[in-house]
ZAROFI-732740 format. One line per field, with one value per residue: residue in one letter; x, y, z of N, C-alpha, C, O, CB in turn. Coordinates in steps of 0.1 Angstrom, whole numbers, plus 5000, padded with zeros to 4 digits. Glycine has a CB too. Layout:
BEGIN
resn <- (a	...)
n_u <- (X	...)
n_v <- (Y	...)
n_w <- (Z	...)
ca_u <- (X	...)
ca_v <- (Y	...)
ca_w <- (Z	...)
c_u <- (X	...)
c_v <- (Y	...)
c_w <- (Z	...)
o_u <- (X	...)
o_v <- (Y	...)
o_w <- (Z	...)
cb_u <- (X	...)
cb_v <- (Y	...)
cb_w <- (Z	...)
// end
This chain:
BEGIN
resn <- (m	k	e	h	p	p	g	d	s	q	p	l	v	q	e	q	s	d	e	l	l	d	r	r	r	n	y	r	i	d	v	p	d	s	d	i	p	v	r	g	e	l	q	l	v	d	g	t	v	i	p	v	e	v	i	n	y	s	v	s	g	l	f	c	y	g	p	r	d	l	p	l	q	e	n	d	v	l	d	r	i	r	l	l	f	r	r	k	p	t	v	e	f	s	g	e	v	v	r	i	q	k	n	a	d	n	v	f	c	g	i	r	f	f	d	r	s	r	k	p	a	a	a	p	a	p	q	k	t	r	k	p	g	e	i	t	d	e	m	k	s	r	w	i	d	k	i	h	s	v	p	n	y	f	r	v	s	n	i	d	e	q	m	k	a	e	r	i	a	y	s	a	f	e	d	l	t	e	n	f	t	v	e	e	r	w	w	f	y	e	m	l	d	e	l	k	r	k	e	p	f	y	p	p	r	l	l	h	e	f	i	l	v	c	e	y	g	y	s	a	i	p	a	r	p	d	w	q	s	g	k	v	t	f	l	d	w	i	c	n	v	y	q	g	i	k	l	f	l	k	r	g	f	g	h	g)
n_u <- (6061	6096	6115	6140	6171	6176	6193	6222	6224	6210	6219	6234	6217	6205	6196	6216	6247	6265	6293	6296	6284	6302	6323	6315	6311	6287	6252	6234	6205	6182	6168	6154	6125	6110	6091	6104	6107	6130	6155	6185	6212	6241	6268	6293	6327	6328	6303	6283	6253	6241	6215	6206	6196	6188	6202	6210	6217	6236	6248	6274	6279	6269	6251	6244	6229	6232	6227	6243	6262	6272	6292	6315	6343	6364	6377	6369	6360	6332	6315	6291	6266	6234	6206	6173	6143	6108	6091	6108	6136	6161	6192	6227	6259	6295	6319	6336	6340	6343	6339	6332	6310	6301	6275	6255	6235	6236	6255	6269	6275	6296	6298	6317	6311	6328	6346	6333	6342	6331	6320	6292	6285	6301	6309	6312	6344	6356	6357	6378	6367	6333	6310	6284	6254	6265	6264	6245	6236	6210	6200	6204	6185	6162	6162	6157	6132	6119	6119	6100	6078	6070	6047	6039	6043	6043	6023	6000	5975	5964	5977	5980	5976	5997	6020	6017	6020	6046	6060	6056	6070	6096	6101	6103	6130	6144	6161	6184	6194	6201	6226	6237	6251	6237	6237	6242	6219	6199	6206	6202	6174	6166	6175	6157	6133	6137	6138	6112	6098	6104	6095	6080	6105	6134	6164	6194	6220	6214	6198	6218	6236	6220	6216	6243	6245	6226	6240	6262	6249	6239	6262	6268	6251	6244	6246	6216	6189	6166	6175	6197	6185	6174	6148	6115	6095	6066	6046	6054	6049	6021	6013	6023	6008	5983	5984	5989	5966	5947	5957	5954	5926	5919	5930	5916	5889	5891	5895	5912)
n_v <- (8164	8165	8187	8184	8202	8234	8241	8225	8201	8178	8150	8145	8137	8114	8079	8060	8051	8020	8023	8046	8038	8019	8034	8044	8042	8037	8030	8054	8074	8086	8118	8136	8133	8119	8113	8120	8140	8162	8186	8206	8220	8238	8246	8270	8274	8299	8304	8310	8300	8280	8273	8244	8224	8190	8163	8136	8113	8097	8077	8084	8105	8134	8148	8178	8209	8244	8280	8299	8316	8302	8301	8282	8259	8233	8211	8227	8230	8219	8229	8221	8200	8197	8176	8180	8167	8162	8148	8136	8136	8161	8154	8156	8163	8166	8177	8177	8195	8178	8178	8201	8214	8235	8251	8271	8280	8268	8256	8225	8203	8180	8162	8149	8132	8134	8107	8083	8065	8040	8017	8014	8002	7981	7947	7924	7913	7883	7851	7823	7798	7786	7793	7781	7800	7820	7842	7831	7819	7812	7828	7854	7852	7851	7877	7891	7881	7892	7919	7918	7910	7931	7958	7978	8009	8030	8027	8036	8059	8075	8096	8091	8063	8055	8063	8047	8021	8024	8026	8000	7986	7996	7988	7961	7957	7967	7955	7949	7974	7985	7990	8009	8040	8073	8082	8058	8044	8060	8058	8031	8029	8047	8032	8010	8024	8031	8006	7997	8016	8009	7984	7956	7955	7954	7974	7957	7964	7980	7963	7944	7960	7967	7942	7937	7957	7947	7924	7937	7950	7927	7914	7928	7921	7905	7870	7855	7833	7838	7857	7844	7823	7838	7842	7855	7866	7850	7868	7891	7882	7878	7905	7917	7903	7911	7939	7939	7928	7948	7970	7959	7957	7984	7995	7980	7988	8014	8033	8058)
n_w <- (8178	8175	8155	8129	8132	8115	8084	8069	8084	8088	8082	8104	8125	8119	8120	8142	8130	8123	8124	8139	8163	8171	8180	8203	8238	8251	8242	8225	8232	8210	8205	8186	8165	8183	8213	8236	8263	8269	8278	8275	8294	8296	8316	8320	8333	8343	8352	8334	8319	8293	8273	8254	8225	8227	8209	8211	8238	8265	8293	8291	8274	8253	8226	8211	8200	8194	8190	8164	8175	8197	8225	8225	8223	8211	8237	8258	8292	8309	8336	8347	8335	8325	8322	8316	8324	8317	8335	8353	8377	8374	8358	8365	8352	8348	8323	8291	8260	8231	8204	8178	8155	8129	8111	8088	8104	8130	8158	8164	8190	8205	8235	8261	8290	8321	8333	8356	8386	8384	8360	8344	8321	8316	8316	8344	8355	8340	8355	8363	8369	8370	8395	8418	8415	8399	8371	8344	8311	8311	8331	8320	8300	8315	8325	8302	8296	8318	8310	8289	8304	8322	8326	8296	8299	8281	8264	8275	8278	8298	8322	8350	8352	8336	8350	8372	8361	8352	8376	8386	8367	8371	8397	8394	8389	8409	8429	8415	8410	8433	8445	8428	8416	8416	8389	8375	8381	8370	8343	8338	8340	8320	8298	8301	8296	8269	8257	8262	8248	8222	8220	8203	8191	8199	8200	8191	8201	8223	8239	8245	8260	8281	8294	8301	8321	8339	8347	8359	8381	8394	8402	8425	8444	8474	8480	8473	8473	8457	8438	8427	8413	8393	8388	8383	8410	8424	8433	8419	8393	8393	8397	8374	8354	8361	8357	8329	8318	8326	8311	8285	8283	8286	8263	8244	8247	8243	8263	8282)
ca_u <- (6073	6107	6120	6154	6176	6177	6206	6226	6228	6201	6225	6240	6208	6198	6198	6230	6254	6273	6306	6296	6281	6314	6332	6309	6310	6273	6242	6228	6191	6179	6156	6146	6115	6105	6083	6112	6107	6143	6162	6199	6218	6256	6273	6307	6334	6325	6289	6274	6245	6237	6205	6209	6187	6195	6200	6210	6224	6238	6255	6288	6281	6258	6252	6234	6232	6227	6228	6256	6272	6274	6306	6322	6352	6369	6385	6363	6355	6319	6315	6279	6258	6221	6195	6161	6132	6095	6085	6119	6145	6172	6205	6238	6273	6305	6325	6343	6336	6352	6337	6324	6308	6293	6269	6250	6225	6238	6267	6267	6285	6298	6303	6320	6310	6340	6345	6331	6351	6325	6316	6280	6282	6311	6306	6321	6356	6353	6364	6383	6358	6320	6305	6269	6249	6271	6255	6244	6228	6196	6197	6203	6173	6152	6162	6150	6118	6113	6116	6088	6067	6065	6037	6044	6037	6042	6010	5989	5973	5961	5990	5981	5978	6010	6029	6015	6026	6060	6065	6056	6081	6109	6103	6107	6144	6150	6172	6196	6199	6202	6239	6241	6252	6225	6239	6240	6205	6192	6208	6195	6159	6165	6176	6145	6123	6139	6134	6097	6093	6106	6090	6089	6117	6145	6177	6203	6231	6208	6195	6231	6241	6211	6220	6256	6243	6220	6252	6269	6241	6238	6275	6269	6240	6248	6240	6202	6183	6156	6182	6206	6177	6171	6133	6105	6087	6052	6039	6057	6043	6007	6011	6025	5997	5971	5985	5988	5952	5941	5961	5948	5912	5918	5932	5906	5877	5894	5895	5925)
ca_v <- (8158	8175	8188	8185	8216	8239	8241	8212	8193	8166	8137	8142	8132	8102	8067	8058	8041	8010	8028	8056	8031	8012	8043	8049	8032	8034	8033	8068	8075	8097	8126	8140	8124	8110	8121	8121	8154	8165	8198	8206	8233	8237	8257	8271	8275	8313	8304	8312	8289	8280	8263	8237	8214	8177	8154	8122	8113	8084	8080	8088	8117	8141	8155	8188	8220	8257	8291	8301	8323	8294	8304	8270	8254	8220	8210	8235	8222	8223	8227	8214	8197	8193	8171	8183	8159	8167	8141	8130	8145	8166	8147	8165	8157	8176	8171	8186	8195	8170	8180	8212	8215	8247	8254	8285	8283	8262	8249	8212	8201	8166	8164	8136	8133	8129	8093	8079	8054	8028	8016	8006	7994	7971	7934	7920	7905	7868	7843	7811	7787	7791	7788	7782	7814	7830	7846	7820	7823	7811	7840	7865	7850	7855	7892	7895	7877	7902	7931	7915	7908	7943	7966	7988	8021	8039	8024	8040	8074	8082	8098	8084	8049	8054	8064	8035	8010	8027	8022	7985	7981	7999	7980	7947	7956	7976	7948	7950	7988	7990	7995	8018	8054	8080	8083	8045	8040	8068	8053	8018	8031	8053	8021	8003	8032	8030	7992	7996	8025	8003	7970	7944	7956	7960	7975	7947	7969	7985	7951	7939	7969	7966	7929	7940	7964	7938	7916	7946	7951	7914	7911	7935	7916	7894	7857	7853	7823	7843	7863	7834	7816	7846	7840	7865	7860	7847	7880	7900	7877	7881	7919	7920	7898	7919	7952	7936	7926	7961	7978	7953	7961	7998	7998	7973	7995	8028	8042	8062)
ca_w <- (8173	8174	8141	8127	8132	8102	8078	8063	8095	8090	8082	8117	8134	8114	8128	8146	8121	8130	8126	8150	8175	8175	8187	8216	8249	8254	8233	8226	8230	8201	8209	8175	8159	8193	8222	8248	8267	8275	8274	8280	8299	8297	8325	8319	8345	8348	8357	8323	8316	8279	8269	8241	8221	8228	8198	8217	8251	8272	8305	8289	8266	8249	8214	8211	8192	8198	8180	8157	8184	8209	8229	8229	8214	8216	8249	8268	8303	8313	8351	8350	8323	8330	8313	8323	8319	8321	8347	8360	8382	8366	8360	8363	8350	8343	8312	8282	8246	8223	8190	8174	8140	8126	8098	8086	8114	8143	8162	8170	8201	8211	8248	8268	8305	8328	8337	8370	8390	8381	8346	8344	8308	8315	8322	8354	8350	8340	8365	8357	8371	8373	8408	8419	8417	8390	8359	8334	8299	8315	8339	8311	8293	8324	8326	8290	8299	8327	8302	8282	8313	8329	8317	8287	8303	8270	8256	8283	8275	8310	8329	8363	8350	8330	8361	8381	8353	8352	8390	8387	8358	8377	8409	8391	8387	8419	8436	8406	8409	8447	8448	8417	8418	8410	8374	8370	8382	8360	8329	8337	8337	8307	8288	8301	8289	8255	8253	8262	8238	8209	8220	8205	8182	8208	8193	8196	8209	8235	8247	8250	8270	8293	8301	8308	8333	8348	8353	8368	8393	8400	8408	8437	8453	8483	8476	8478	8465	8447	8427	8421	8403	8382	8385	8388	8421	8421	8435	8408	8381	8395	8395	8360	8346	8364	8350	8315	8315	8327	8299	8273	8283	8284	8248	8236	8248	8239	8274	8286)
c_u <- (6084	6113	6135	6159	6177	6191	6209	6230	6220	6208	6231	6231	6200	6202	6213	6237	6262	6287	6306	6293	6294	6324	6327	6309	6296	6263	6236	6213	6188	6167	6148	6137	6110	6097	6091	6113	6120	6149	6176	6203	6233	6260	6288	6313	6331	6311	6279	6266	6239	6227	6208	6197	6194	6191	6200	6219	6226	6244	6269	6290	6268	6261	6241	6238	6226	6229	6242	6267	6275	6289	6313	6332	6357	6378	6380	6358	6342	6317	6302	6271	6245	6212	6182	6149	6119	6090	6095	6128	6156	6185	6216	6251	6282	6312	6333	6338	6347	6351	6328	6322	6298	6287	6263	6241	6228	6252	6264	6279	6285	6305	6306	6319	6323	6337	6342	6341	6345	6320	6304	6277	6293	6307	6316	6332	6353	6362	6368	6374	6344	6315	6290	6265	6255	6261	6256	6236	6213	6191	6195	6189	6161	6151	6155	6135	6111	6110	6103	6076	6061	6056	6044	6037	6036	6030	5998	5987	5970	5973	5991	5983	5992	6021	6029	6022	6041	6066	6066	6068	6094	6111	6107	6122	6151	6162	6185	6202	6202	6215	6245	6243	6239	6226	6236	6225	6196	6194	6202	6180	6157	6166	6163	6134	6125	6135	6119	6091	6093	6101	6080	6102	6128	6158	6187	6214	6225	6204	6208	6237	6233	6214	6233	6254	6235	6231	6259	6262	6240	6250	6276	6259	6245	6240	6226	6196	6174	6164	6192	6198	6174	6156	6126	6097	6073	6043	6041	6050	6028	6005	6013	6014	5985	5972	5984	5974	5945	5945	5955	5933	5910	5920	5921	5893	5879	5893	5910	5927)
c_v <- (8168	8175	8188	8199	8221	8238	8227	8201	8180	8153	8134	8136	8120	8090	8064	8047	8031	8015	8038	8048	8024	8020	8047	8038	8028	8037	8047	8067	8088	8105	8131	8129	8114	8119	8122	8136	8157	8178	8198	8220	8230	8249	8258	8274	8289	8314	8306	8299	8290	8269	8257	8228	8200	8169	8139	8123	8098	8088	8085	8100	8122	8148	8165	8199	8233	8268	8292	8307	8315	8296	8292	8266	8240	8221	8220	8226	8228	8219	8219	8212	8191	8187	8172	8176	8165	8161	8134	8140	8149	8158	8156	8158	8169	8169	8181	8184	8188	8172	8192	8212	8226	8246	8268	8289	8279	8258	8236	8209	8187	8168	8150	8139	8128	8116	8092	8068	8041	8028	8008	7999	7983	7958	7931	7912	7890	7861	7829	7799	7793	7784	7788	7796	7824	7832	7835	7826	7822	7823	7852	7864	7854	7870	7897	7892	7888	7915	7930	7915	7921	7951	7976	8001	8032	8037	8028	8055	8081	8083	8091	8069	8046	8054	8052	8023	8012	8023	8007	7980	7984	7990	7966	7946	7963	7968	7949	7964	7993	7996	8004	8032	8060	8080	8069	8041	8048	8062	8039	8020	8038	8042	8013	8010	8030	8016	7991	8005	8017	7988	7968	7944	7962	7962	7966	7953	7974	7974	7945	7947	7968	7953	7930	7947	7956	7929	7924	7947	7938	7911	7918	7931	7905	7881	7855	7843	7828	7850	7853	7826	7824	7847	7852	7859	7858	7860	7890	7895	7880	7896	7923	7915	7907	7932	7950	7935	7940	7970	7973	7958	7976	8001	7992	7981	8010	8038	8045	8060)
c_w <- (8171	8160	8141	8127	8118	8096	8071	8073	8096	8090	8096	8127	8129	8123	8130	8137	8129	8133	8138	8163	8180	8183	8200	8226	8252	8242	8235	8223	8222	8206	8197	8170	8170	8203	8236	8252	8275	8269	8280	8284	8301	8306	8324	8332	8352	8353	8346	8320	8301	8277	8255	8238	8221	8216	8203	8230	8256	8285	8304	8280	8261	8235	8213	8201	8198	8187	8175	8166	8197	8213	8234	8219	8219	8228	8260	8279	8307	8328	8354	8337	8328	8319	8321	8316	8325	8334	8355	8366	8372	8369	8356	8361	8349	8332	8303	8268	8238	8208	8187	8159	8138	8112	8097	8098	8128	8146	8169	8179	8206	8224	8254	8283	8311	8334	8352	8373	8386	8367	8344	8331	8306	8322	8334	8349	8350	8349	8358	8358	8375	8386	8408	8422	8408	8378	8348	8322	8303	8323	8330	8303	8302	8326	8313	8291	8308	8320	8295	8292	8320	8320	8308	8290	8292	8261	8264	8281	8288	8319	8342	8362	8344	8341	8370	8374	8353	8365	8391	8379	8365	8389	8406	8390	8399	8427	8428	8407	8423	8450	8437	8423	8413	8395	8368	8370	8372	8346	8328	8334	8325	8296	8289	8294	8274	8250	8252	8251	8224	8209	8209	8198	8190	8199	8199	8205	8223	8244	8253	8261	8283	8301	8307	8321	8344	8355	8363	8381	8401	8408	8422	8448	8461	8478	8482	8468	8454	8435	8420	8411	8391	8379	8390	8399	8417	8422	8423	8395	8382	8392	8380	8351	8348	8356	8335	8311	8316	8315	8287	8272	8281	8269	8240	8236	8246	8250	8278	8300)
o_u <- (6081	6116	6141	6151	6180	6201	6200	6239	6224	6204	6233	6235	6190	6209	6221	6232	6266	6293	6315	6299	6296	6331	6335	6307	6294	6266	6235	6208	6192	6157	6136	6140	6107	6097	6084	6119	6120	6149	6178	6198	6236	6257	6295	6306	6331	6307	6267	6272	6234	6230	6212	6190	6205	6180	6191	6226	6219	6245	6276	6301	6257	6272	6229	6248	6216	6232	6252	6279	6279	6298	6318	6330	6355	6386	6386	6352	6340	6317	6302	6269	6245	6211	6181	6146	6118	6085	6092	6129	6160	6187	6216	6254	6278	6312	6336	6332	6359	6359	6318	6332	6287	6293	6266	6241	6224	6260	6256	6290	6275	6315	6297	6326	6329	6326	6348	6346	6352	6317	6305	6269	6293	6302	6327	6331	6348	6373	6362	6372	6343	6317	6284	6271	6251	6251	6267	6229	6205	6180	6186	6183	6151	6140	6147	6127	6099	6100	6094	6065	6050	6057	6054	6027	6029	6027	5987	5996	5974	5980	6002	5991	5998	6030	6039	6029	6048	6077	6075	6075	6103	6123	6113	6128	6164	6171	6195	6214	6206	6216	6257	6237	6232	6215	6230	6220	6188	6184	6197	6176	6146	6158	6158	6126	6115	6129	6113	6081	6084	6102	6071	6109	6132	6162	6189	6216	6232	6207	6208	6241	6238	6214	6235	6260	6238	6230	6263	6268	6241	6250	6285	6259	6251	6229	6225	6197	6175	6159	6195	6204	6170	6152	6130	6092	6068	6035	6032	6044	6022	5995	6005	6009	5978	5962	5978	5970	5936	5936	5951	5928	5901	5912	5917	5885	5869	5891	5919	5937)
o_v <- (8179	8165	8191	8208	8212	8235	8220	8193	8171	8144	8122	8129	8117	8092	8066	8036	8034	8012	8037	8051	8022	8016	8053	8026	8016	8046	8051	8061	8099	8099	8131	8117	8103	8132	8124	8144	8155	8180	8190	8230	8220	8261	8248	8276	8290	8325	8305	8288	8300	8257	8264	8223	8199	8168	8131	8132	8089	8099	8089	8105	8117	8152	8161	8199	8233	8264	8287	8305	8321	8292	8291	8269	8237	8231	8220	8216	8240	8207	8211	8222	8181	8193	8167	8178	8171	8168	8125	8151	8141	8155	8164	8148	8181	8157	8192	8174	8191	8168	8194	8210	8226	8241	8276	8301	8285	8257	8236	8212	8182	8174	8141	8148	8118	8113	8099	8062	8031	8039	7996	7990	7977	7959	7935	7904	7885	7865	7825	7791	7803	7772	7796	7803	7835	7825	7832	7836	7830	7828	7860	7874	7860	7875	7907	7901	7891	7922	7939	7920	7921	7950	7982	8004	8042	8045	8023	8063	8093	8074	8086	8063	8036	8046	8048	8015	8002	8017	8002	7971	7975	7986	7959	7934	7965	7975	7950	7965	8005	8006	8007	8036	8054	8077	8067	8035	8042	8061	8036	8013	8037	8042	8009	8004	8028	8015	7985	8001	8019	7982	7976	7934	7974	7953	7966	7947	7973	7974	7941	7942	7968	7953	7925	7944	7957	7926	7919	7947	7938	7905	7914	7936	7896	7882	7855	7845	7823	7848	7855	7821	7819	7851	7859	7848	7865	7863	7897	7903	7884	7900	7931	7922	7910	7937	7958	7940	7943	7976	7981	7962	7980	8009	7998	7981	8018	8049	8037	8063)
o_w <- (8166	8155	8151	8123	8109	8104	8068	8070	8104	8098	8099	8136	8135	8133	8121	8136	8140	8144	8146	8173	8192	8191	8208	8223	8256	8234	8247	8214	8226	8209	8198	8171	8167	8202	8246	8245	8287	8257	8289	8279	8308	8303	8327	8342	8364	8357	8349	8319	8298	8278	8246	8247	8215	8212	8199	8232	8251	8289	8313	8279	8263	8233	8215	8195	8206	8176	8181	8164	8206	8205	8246	8207	8231	8229	8271	8276	8309	8331	8364	8329	8335	8308	8332	8305	8335	8343	8364	8361	8364	8380	8347	8368	8349	8330	8308	8264	8239	8200	8194	8152	8144	8103	8106	8101	8138	8136	8179	8176	8210	8225	8253	8288	8306	8339	8360	8364	8385	8362	8343	8331	8295	8334	8333	8339	8361	8351	8348	8349	8381	8388	8401	8430	8408	8377	8344	8323	8298	8321	8332	8301	8297	8327	8314	8287	8306	8323	8295	8289	8324	8308	8312	8284	8294	8252	8261	8283	8289	8321	8346	8369	8347	8341	8375	8380	8354	8365	8397	8383	8365	8392	8415	8391	8398	8432	8434	8406	8425	8458	8437	8433	8405	8388	8358	8361	8366	8339	8317	8325	8318	8287	8278	8287	8267	8239	8243	8246	8216	8199	8207	8197	8188	8192	8211	8216	8233	8256	8265	8271	8294	8313	8318	8331	8356	8367	8373	8392	8413	8419	8430	8459	8456	8473	8494	8456	8442	8424	8408	8401	8381	8368	8400	8398	8408	8414	8418	8388	8371	8384	8375	8342	8339	8350	8328	8300	8307	8309	8278	8262	8274	8263	8230	8226	8247	8248	8277	8306)
cb_u <- (6071	6117	6115	6158	6189	6173	6217	6238	6226	6191	6236	6245	6198	6203	6191	6232	6263	6274	6311	6285	6270	6321	6335	6295	6317	6268	6230	6235	6183	6177	6162	6155	6121	6116	6069	6126	6095	6153	6154	6208	6211	6263	6268	6310	6349	6329	6288	6282	6233	6250	6190	6222	6181	6190	6211	6216	6217	6247	6254	6296	6289	6254	6252	6233	6226	6235	6223	6254	6267	6271	6305	6312	6364	6376	6399	6352	6365	6308	6315	6270	6265	6213	6198	6159	6134	6085	6075	6126	6152	6175	6205	6239	6273	6315	6315	6358	6335	6350	6331	6331	6303	6301	6258	6243	6212	6229	6276	6266	6283	6306	6293	6334	6298	6344	6357	6316	6354	6313	6328	6268	6283	6325	6305	6314	6368	6355	6356	6397	6363	6310	6312	6265	6251	6284	6259	6238	6231	6194	6208	6214	6171	6154	6176	6156	6116	6123	6127	6088	6070	6077	6027	6043	6045	6055	6010	5991	5961	5950	5992	5968	5967	6013	6027	6000	6020	6063	6056	6043	6081	6108	6090	6101	6148	6140	6168	6192	6190	6199	6249	6231	6265	6225	6252	6248	6199	6197	6223	6196	6152	6177	6188	6141	6125	6154	6140	6092	6101	6121	6083	6081	6114	6148	6182	6209	6238	6195	6187	6241	6242	6196	6219	6265	6235	6210	6261	6272	6227	6234	6286	6268	6228	6245	6249	6195	6176	6147	6189	6212	6165	6178	6128	6096	6088	6046	6043	6072	6045	6002	6022	6038	5994	5970	5999	5996	5945	5946	5977	5949	5906	5929	5946	5903	5870	5884	5888	5928)
cb_v <- (8150	8172	8201	8178	8217	8253	8244	8215	8200	8166	8137	8155	8144	8099	8055	8054	8049	7997	8036	8066	8021	8006	8055	8054	8038	8042	8022	8078	8076	8092	8138	8145	8116	8102	8115	8115	8158	8153	8211	8200	8238	8237	8255	8283	8274	8323	8314	8317	8288	8278	8269	8230	8217	8170	8156	8112	8121	8074	8067	8076	8113	8152	8145	8194	8218	8262	8304	8309	8337	8279	8314	8258	8263	8213	8213	8245	8222	8217	8240	8222	8187	8204	8155	8199	8144	8165	8131	8120	8139	8181	8134	8175	8149	8180	8164	8182	8210	8155	8168	8226	8201	8259	8243	8286	8278	8250	8259	8201	8211	8157	8172	8131	8126	8139	8085	8076	8055	8025	8010	8015	8004	7976	7923	7912	7909	7863	7840	7807	7778	7787	7796	7773	7818	7825	7860	7807	7813	7798	7843	7865	7835	7848	7898	7888	7863	7905	7934	7901	7898	7951	7973	7983	8027	8039	8009	8036	8075	8074	8113	8087	8043	8065	8077	8032	8010	8042	8028	7980	7988	8014	7980	7943	7963	7981	7934	7947	7997	7978	7983	8018	8061	8095	8088	8035	8043	8083	8052	8011	8038	8063	8012	8000	8046	8033	7982	8000	8037	8003	7968	7932	7964	7950	7990	7939	7980	7994	7941	7938	7983	7966	7918	7947	7977	7929	7912	7960	7956	7903	7915	7950	7912	7897	7845	7867	7813	7853	7875	7825	7811	7842	7828	7870	7869	7836	7887	7900	7861	7878	7927	7913	7883	7922	7958	7923	7916	7968	7978	7938	7957	8006	7992	7960	7993	8032	8035	8077)
cb_w <- (8159	8185	8135	8114	8140	8101	8088	8053	8108	8079	8072	8123	8138	8099	8122	8160	8111	8121	8114	8148	8173	8163	8178	8213	8262	8266	8234	8217	8244	8187	8217	8163	8148	8201	8225	8246	8275	8275	8278	8270	8311	8284	8340	8309	8343	8338	8367	8311	8326	8270	8269	8241	8207	8241	8188	8207	8261	8264	8314	8283	8254	8259	8202	8226	8178	8211	8186	8144	8187	8207	8240	8231	8211	8204	8246	8263	8315	8304	8358	8360	8313	8337	8309	8323	8323	8310	8342	8351	8395	8368	8350	8375	8337	8355	8303	8283	8241	8226	8183	8179	8135	8128	8094	8073	8110	8144	8172	8158	8212	8202	8257	8264	8311	8339	8333	8373	8405	8391	8338	8347	8296	8320	8312	8365	8358	8325	8378	8363	8382	8361	8419	8431	8431	8385	8354	8339	8287	8323	8350	8301	8288	8338	8326	8277	8305	8339	8292	8276	8323	8334	8327	8272	8315	8261	8252	8298	8266	8319	8331	8371	8340	8320	8369	8383	8339	8349	8401	8381	8344	8381	8418	8378	8374	8429	8438	8392	8402	8457	8450	8406	8412	8415	8370	8378	8397	8360	8326	8351	8349	8305	8291	8316	8293	8252	8263	8276	8237	8206	8234	8202	8169	8219	8194	8185	8202	8232	8239	8238	8266	8288	8291	8299	8330	8341	8341	8362	8390	8390	8399	8435	8445	8498	8480	8478	8473	8453	8431	8432	8410	8370	8392	8377	8434	8430	8448	8405	8381	8409	8403	8355	8350	8379	8353	8312	8325	8339	8298	8273	8297	8292	8244	8242	8261	8229	8286	8283)
// end
């Protein structure tokens, strides 16, 4: 378990308040007090690379901390910002420092990633009339059902079985993410990971954002009967049930 940074900083890393969430475009995934294996690196314009400890992150920003002599100040431009994961590809952004806060031991740094031309957390513009195949409340419910139905790979202790269950869960949504940028696709599956980590107690704001991104991905899919219905295919359903039974038996008999 990752410890809180020393000093008088602990209130900064507590659960995200409603006021703070309202100011953010995207839900932030908290790293302290969790098993999310991620590190950060900030690269300045002159090429200097600074390792930092990640507190939380999203597709639009990062909150981190480093030593007291961290050579950063507000409005500094960061040529490259890396999030390094243990079992996933490194994700890179560029951005700027928007907030600096110092205490006796650390410097806390709020970073905003530079905007992309596409906004994965924004719902498609509403149209005046609803047409066949458009997004409906029933379709949104089916996306939520699909989150429930895919295997919970965080409840598997064996790493090979965990990765297999993860691939099955990811593939259930791959049509939605087909036209995403690398960053959008990464954030989509980061949100899915967070939902499965917290299952069955989904954070409402995270679930809402995930469904918005599903809408965004769906709006880019050519008209296809299977996706217009919003239904899980029979083959997907069989695979999900099979994996669910395997995971249940593994947990029930105490095998990893």
